[in-house]
C-alpha positions as CSV (number, residue, x, y, z in Angstrom):
1,M,-8.0,-29.9,3.4
2,N,-7.4,-27.2,0.8
3,N,-5.5,-27.2,-2.4
4,F,-3.3,-24.2,-1.6
5,P,0.4,-24.8,-1.5
6,K,2.2,-24.2,1.8
7,A,3.0,-20.4,1.9
8,S,6.0,-18.6,3.4
9,L,4.1,-17.4,6.5
10,D,2.1,-20.5,7.1
11,G,1.7,-21.0,10.9
12,T,2.2,-17.3,11.7
13,V,-0.7,-15.8,13.7
14,V,-1.5,-12.1,13.2
15,I,-4.0,-10.1,15.2
16,D,-5.1,-7.2,13.0
17,A,-6.8,-4.7,15.3
18,S,-6.2,-1.8,12.9
19,R,-8.7,0.2,10.9
20,V,-9.0,2.1,7.6
21,L,-6.1,1.6,5.2
22,A,-2.5,1.2,6.2
23,G,-2.9,-1.4,8.9
24,P,-5.6,-3.5,7.1
25,L,-3.4,-3.5,4.0
26,A,-0.4,-4.7,6.0
27,G,-2.6,-7.5,7.4
28,Q,-3.8,-8.4,4.0
29,I,-0.2,-8.6,2.6
30,L,0.7,-11.0,5.4
31,G,-2.5,-13.0,4.9
32,D,-1.8,-13.3,1.1
33,H,1.4,-15.1,2.0
34,G,-0.1,-17.6,4.4
35,A,-0.4,-15.9,7.8
36,E,-3.5,-16.7,9.8
37,V,-4.9,-13.2,10.1
38,I,-7.6,-12.4,12.6
39,K,-9.3,-9.0,12.1
40,V,-10.6,-7.5,15.3
41,E,-13.5,-5.1,14.6
42,S,-16.0,-3.2,16.7
43,F,-19.6,-4.1,16.4
44,T,-20.1,-1.3,13.9
45,G,-17.1,-2.4,11.9
46,D,-14.2,-0.8,10.2
47,D,-15.0,2.8,8.9
48,T,-14.1,1.8,5.4
49,R,-17.1,-0.5,5.2
50,A,-19.1,2.7,4.5
51,Y,-16.6,4.3,2.0
52,G,-18.8,3.8,-1.1
53,P,-20.3,3.6,-3.6
54,P,-19.8,1.1,-5.1
55,F,-21.0,-1.5,-2.5
56,V,-20.7,-5.3,-2.5
57,H,-23.6,-6.7,-0.5
58,D,-23.8,-3.4,1.6
59,T,-20.1,-3.3,2.1
60,A,-18.0,-0.8,0.3
61,A,-15.6,-2.0,-2.4
62,Y,-13.0,0.1,-0.6
63,Y,-13.1,-2.3,2.4
64,V,-13.2,-5.3,0.1
65,G,-9.9,-4.3,-1.5
66,L,-8.1,-4.3,1.9
67,N,-9.4,-7.3,3.9
68,R,-9.2,-10.6,2.1
69,N,-7.5,-13.6,3.6
70,K,-8.7,-12.7,7.1
71,K,-11.2,-14.1,9.6
72,D,-13.3,-11.7,11.6
73,L,-13.9,-11.3,15.4
74,A,-16.3,-8.6,16.5
75,L,-15.1,-7.6,19.9
76,D,-16.0,-4.6,22.2
77,L,-12.6,-3.3,23.3
78,S,-14.2,-0.5,25.3
79,R,-15.0,-2.9,28.0
80,P,-12.4,-4.5,30.4
81,E,-13.6,-8.0,29.4
82,G,-12.9,-7.2,25.7
83,I,-9.4,-6.0,26.4
84,S,-8.8,-9.0,28.6
85,L,-9.9,-11.3,25.8
86,L,-7.6,-9.5,23.3
87,F,-4.6,-9.9,25.7
88,D,-5.4,-13.6,26.1
89,M,-5.2,-14.0,22.4
90,L,-1.9,-12.2,22.2
91,E,-0.4,-14.9,24.5
92,S,-0.2,-17.2,21.5
93,A,-0.1,-14.7,18.6
94,D,3.0,-13.8,16.7
95,V,2.0,-10.3,15.5
96,L,-0.2,-7.5,16.6
97,I,-1.0,-4.7,14.1
98,E,-2.8,-1.7,15.6
99,N,-3.3,2.0,15.1
100,F,-5.0,3.1,18.3
101,K,-4.3,6.5,19.9
102,M,-2.1,6.4,22.9
103,S,-4.9,7.9,25.0
104,T,-6.9,4.8,24.1
105,W,-4.2,2.5,25.2
106,K,-4.0,4.4,28.5
107,K,-7.8,3.9,29.0
108,W,-7.0,0.2,28.6
109,G,-4.4,0.3,31.4
110,V,-1.3,0.4,29.1
111,N,0.8,3.5,29.9
112,D,3.9,2.5,28.1
113,F,4.4,0.0,25.3
114,S,7.2,-1.6,27.2
115,E,4.4,-3.2,29.3
116,I,3.3,-5.1,26.2
117,S,6.8,-6.3,25.3
118,E,7.3,-7.4,28.9
119,R,4.1,-9.3,29.0
120,F,4.5,-10.8,25.5
121,P,8.2,-11.1,24.9
122,R,7.9,-12.9,21.6
123,L,5.2,-10.7,20.1
124,I,5.9,-8.5,17.1
125,H,3.9,-5.3,17.9
126,C,3.4,-3.3,14.7
127,R,2.2,0.2,15.7
128,I,1.0,2.5,12.9
129,S,0.3,6.2,13.6
130,G,0.3,9.6,11.9
131,F,3.3,11.1,13.5
132,G,4.6,8.9,16.3
133,E,4.2,9.9,19.9
134,E,7.1,12.2,20.4
135,G,8.1,15.6,19.0
136,E,6.2,18.7,17.8
137,L,3.5,16.7,16.0
138,G,3.6,13.6,18.2
139,G,0.2,12.1,19.1
140,L,-1.7,14.0,16.4
141,P,-4.0,12.0,14.1
142,G,-2.7,11.4,10.6
143,Y,-4.7,11.4,7.3
144,D,-3.3,10.6,3.9
145,A,-4.2,13.9,2.2
146,A,-3.1,16.0,5.1
147,V,0.2,14.3,5.4
148,Q,0.7,14.7,1.6
149,A,0.2,18.4,2.2
150,L,2.5,18.7,5.2
151,S,5.3,16.6,3.9
152,G,5.7,18.4,0.6
153,L,4.2,15.7,-1.7
154,I,1.4,18.0,-2.8
155,S,3.8,20.8,-3.5
156,I,5.7,18.8,-6.1
157,N,2.7,17.3,-7.8
158,G,0.8,19.1,-10.5
159,E,1.5,21.5,-13.4
160,P,4.3,24.1,-12.8
161,Q,1.9,27.1,-13.4
162,G,-0.9,25.8,-11.2
163,D,-1.5,24.8,-7.6
164,G,-0.1,21.6,-6.1
165,L,-2.3,18.5,-6.4
166,R,-3.1,15.6,-4.1
167,I,-1.7,12.4,-5.6
168,G,-4.7,10.6,-7.0
169,I,-4.4,7.5,-4.8
170,P,-3.9,7.3,-1.0
171,L,-0.2,6.8,-1.7
172,V,1.0,7.6,1.9
173,D,-1.4,5.2,3.5
174,T,-0.7,2.5,1.0
175,T,3.0,2.8,1.3
176,T,2.8,2.9,5.1
177,G,0.9,-0.4,4.9
178,M,3.7,-1.9,2.8
179,N,6.4,-0.5,5.1
180,A,4.4,-2.0,8.1
181,A,4.3,-5.5,6.4
182,M,8.0,-5.2,5.6
183,G,8.8,-4.2,9.2
184,V,6.9,-7.1,10.5
185,L,8.9,-9.5,8.2
186,F,12.2,-7.9,9.4
187,A,11.2,-8.5,13.0
188,L,10.0,-12.1,12.4
189,L,13.3,-12.9,10.7
190,E,15.3,-11.4,13.6
191,R,13.2,-13.3,16.1
192,Y,14.5,-16.6,14.7
193,R,18.0,-15.5,15.9
194,S,17.1,-13.8,19.2
195,Q,13.9,-15.6,20.1
196,K,12.6,-12.1,21.1
197,G,9.9,-10.0,19.7
198,Q,10.0,-6.2,19.3
199,R,7.9,-3.2,18.4
200,V,7.8,-2.1,14.8
201,E,6.8,1.6,14.5
202,V,5.6,3.0,11.2
203,T,4.2,6.5,10.7
204,L,2.5,8.2,7.8
205,Y,4.8,11.2,8.2
206,D,8.0,9.2,8.0
207,T,6.7,7.3,5.0
208,A,5.7,10.5,3.1
209,L,9.2,12.0,3.5
210,A,10.8,8.8,2.4
211,L,8.7,8.8,-0.7
212,L,10.0,12.2,-1.9
213,H,13.0,10.9,-3.9
214,P,14.5,12.6,-5.9
215,H,13.2,15.9,-4.4
216,T,14.6,15.4,-0.9
217,A,17.9,14.3,-2.4
218,N,18.0,17.3,-4.6
219,V,17.2,19.7,-1.7
220,L,19.7,18.1,0.7
221,H,22.4,18.6,-1.9
222,G,21.8,22.2,-2.8
223,G,19.1,21.8,-5.4
224,N,15.4,22.7,-5.5
225,A,12.2,20.8,-5.3
226,V,10.3,21.9,-8.4
227,R,6.8,21.0,-9.7
228,A,7.3,19.6,-13.2
229,G,3.9,18.3,-14.1
230,N,4.3,15.1,-16.0
231,G,8.0,15.9,-16.4
232,H,10.9,14.8,-14.3
233,P,13.1,17.3,-12.4
234,N,16.3,15.3,-13.2
235,I,15.7,13.5,-16.5
236,V,14.6,14.7,-20.0
237,P,12.7,13.6,-22.0
238,Y,10.7,12.0,-19.3
239,D,7.2,13.3,-20.0
240,L,3.8,12.9,-21.5
241,F,3.5,13.8,-25.2
242,S,0.6,14.3,-27.5
243,T,0.4,12.1,-30.6
244,K,-2.1,11.6,-33.4
245,T,-4.2,9.5,-31.1
246,T,-3.9,9.1,-27.3
247,P,-1.0,10.6,-25.3
248,L,2.2,8.7,-25.0
249,F,4.5,8.8,-22.0
250,I,8.2,8.6,-23.0
251,A,10.7,7.7,-20.2
252,I,14.2,8.1,-21.5
253,G,16.9,6.9,-19.1
254,N,20.1,7.4,-21.1
255,N,21.7,8.9,-24.2
256,R,21.4,5.7,-26.2
257,Q,17.7,5.5,-25.7
258,F,17.3,9.2,-26.7
259,A,19.3,8.6,-29.9
260,T,17.1,5.6,-30.8
261,L,14.0,7.6,-30.2
262,C,15.1,10.4,-32.4
263,Q,16.1,8.1,-35.2
264,R,12.7,6.2,-35.1
265,I,10.6,9.4,-35.1
266,G,12.4,11.0,-38.0
267,D,15.2,13.3,-36.7
268,A,18.4,11.4,-35.9
269,Q,20.4,14.6,-35.9
270,L,18.4,15.8,-32.9
271,A,20.5,13.5,-30.7
272,E,23.7,15.2,-31.9
273,D,22.5,18.7,-31.2
274,P,24.8,20.1,-28.5
275,R,21.7,21.4,-26.7
276,Y,20.4,17.8,-26.3
277,K,23.3,15.5,-26.5
278,H,23.6,14.8,-22.8
279,N,20.9,14.6,-20.1
280,K,22.2,17.7,-18.3
281,D,21.9,19.6,-21.5
282,R,18.4,18.3,-22.2
283,V,17.4,19.3,-18.7
284,S,18.6,22.8,-19.3
285,N,16.7,23.0,-22.6
286,R,13.7,20.9,-21.8
287,D,11.1,23.3,-23.2
288,A,12.6,23.6,-26.7
289,L,13.2,19.9,-26.8
290,K,9.6,19.1,-25.8
291,A,8.3,21.4,-28.5
292,R,10.4,19.6,-31.2
293,L,9.5,16.1,-30.0
294,T,5.8,17.0,-29.8
295,E,6.0,18.2,-33.4
296,L,7.6,14.9,-34.5
297,L,5.2,12.7,-32.5
298,S,2.1,14.4,-33.9
299,T,1.9,12.1,-36.9
300,F,2.2,8.8,-34.9
301,D,-0.5,6.5,-33.5
302,S,0.5,6.1,-29.8
303,V,-0.3,2.4,-29.4
304,E,1.6,1.4,-32.6
305,L,4.5,3.6,-31.7
306,F,4.6,2.2,-28.2
307,K,5.0,-1.4,-29.5
308,E,7.7,-0.3,-31.9
309,L,9.7,1.8,-29.4
310,M,9.6,-0.8,-26.7
311,A,10.8,-3.5,-29.1
312,I,13.9,-1.4,-29.8
313,G,14.5,-0.6,-26.1
314,V,12.9,2.8,-25.7
315,P,10.6,2.9,-22.6
316,C,7.2,4.4,-23.2
317,A,3.5,3.7,-22.8
318,P,0.2,5.0,-24.0
319,V,-2.1,6.4,-21.2
320,L,-4.8,3.9,-20.4
321,S,-7.8,4.1,-18.2
322,V,-8.0,1.8,-15.1
323,E,-10.7,-0.2,-17.0
324,Q,-8.4,-0.6,-20.0
325,A,-5.4,-1.7,-17.8
326,L,-7.5,-4.3,-16.0
327,A,-8.7,-5.6,-19.3
328,L,-5.2,-6.2,-20.8
329,D,-4.2,-9.7,-21.6
330,H,-1.0,-9.1,-19.6
331,T,-3.0,-8.4,-16.5
332,R,-4.5,-11.9,-16.8
333,T,-1.1,-13.4,-17.7
334,R,0.4,-12.0,-14.5
335,E,-2.7,-13.1,-12.5
336,M,-3.3,-9.6,-11.3
337,C,-7.1,-10.0,-11.3
338,V,-8.4,-12.7,-9.1
339,E,-11.8,-14.1,-8.3
340,L,-13.0,-16.3,-5.4
341,D,-16.7,-17.0,-5.0
342,N,-18.3,-13.5,-5.2
343,Y,-15.0,-11.8,-4.5
344,R,-13.0,-9.9,-7.2
345,G,-9.7,-8.2,-6.5
346,T,-6.3,-7.4,-7.7
347,G,-3.7,-10.2,-7.6
348,I,-0.7,-10.7,-5.4
349,P,2.3,-8.6,-6.7
350,V,5.0,-10.5,-4.9
351,K,5.3,-13.9,-6.5
352,L,7.4,-16.6,-4.7
353,A,8.3,-19.6,-6.8
354,R,8.3,-22.3,-4.1
355,T,5.9,-20.9,-1.5
356,P,3.5,-18.7,-3.5
357,G,0.8,-16.6,-1.9
358,S,-2.8,-17.2,-2.6
359,V,-6.3,-15.8,-2.1
360,R,-8.1,-18.2,0.2
361,L,-10.7,-16.2,2.0
362,A,-13.0,-13.4,0.8
363,P,-13.2,-10.3,3.0
364,P,-15.3,-11.2,6.0
365,A,-18.5,-9.9,7.4
366,I,-18.5,-8.3,10.9
367,G,-18.1,-11.1,13.4
368,Q,-18.4,-13.8,10.8
369,H,-15.8,-16.0,12.5
370,T,-16.2,-15.0,16.1
371,T,-17.1,-18.5,17.4
372,E,-14.5,-20.2,15.3
373,I,-11.8,-17.8,16.4
374,L,-12.5,-18.0,20.1
375,Q,-12.7,-21.7,20.1
376,R,-9.4,-21.7,18.2
377,F,-7.9,-19.8,21.2
378,G,-9.2,-22.4,23.7
379,L,-12.6,-21.1,24.7
380,T,-15.5,-23.6,25.1
381,E,-18.8,-23.3,23.3
382,T,-20.4,-22.3,26.7
383,Q,-17.8,-19.6,27.3
384,V,-18.4,-18.2,23.8
385,T,-22.2,-18.2,24.3
386,D,-21.7,-16.3,27.6
387,L,-19.6,-13.7,25.9
388,V,-22.2,-13.2,23.2
389,S,-24.9,-12.9,25.8
390,D,-22.9,-10.4,27.7
391,N,-22.4,-8.4,24.5
392,I,-18.6,-8.6,24.8
393,V,-18.4,-10.3,21.4
394,Q,-20.8,-10.4,18.5
395,S,-21.3,-13.3,16.1
396,S,-22.8,-13.2,12.6
397,A,-21.6,-16.6,11.3
398,L,-22.9,-17.1,7.8
């Protein structure tokens, strides 16, 4: 027995046969909310186990951040017996998450994904790829930074006078993983009505284009996609400003907030200036306005001003390091740092009142739960021993 409350996905069985980031993150999200997630790895493990330093007991922190709340089966899918075992597990699973190349599936005897849906009619098959299988780029491998470049994300990130910059996190991979988890939930909800599974397709390319608001909306309606540095193409002032201490990001959303800001920093008449009275005017005169605001803000302490402005309804924040953000009292209040045995990670951002998620399992070692998983799917101890002896599976139970 455990002390964790019943979660929203309790009883849902997920086979996570994906690697690297998007798929494992999707599996972790489902696991956080109670799904029984079985990570299927090769004997050498997910590539991200080597994405360090830092390392936690010879496993990269990168991997640790994406694979909690899972049990691990080390399975050789390059052999027919391994594929047969995976398919046997899918008979009673609810969800399959995978990001294999189509050529790999064909080696395994699957020439069309309709074969999977016909064999497993209730299965939610979540397929993650770079570009999908059709079209000019269909079948090509996808990598976060390359898709950032191809989609236009890099072109709009960075200072106007410089080159475009890669966004400093794997934003495309991460959001693709979130979209994958969301798609699985959509399909599970629909299955209650139809009693049928379906394929959920998520690609890095589609996700990257969907992330480009408001730039795509601007271009599609006759505008331009411009690189504005820390500024915003459609809203002013929405930018990073120097102060007496650390920089302060001010994110004005309407005229009232702008007027309140001007009054607090010592120039109430600035909000009545025809050049700045309305957002469209401020956008047209952004450089002159930024110069004046920078002058006014130069005498303020950013942290003190942040507290004062937020208290009167002006959105802003000082620029903190990751270390400083993790150390904030509010991070602890929101339970956004969690610990379990030797595991440390970020918390669960989606908080359900009646069926909350929880961190129950630390990220697993390769093959840590092989025997337990195979017996859970009906194999006898002798059958598991034979599979280990034949090198179809590997067990490293701790």
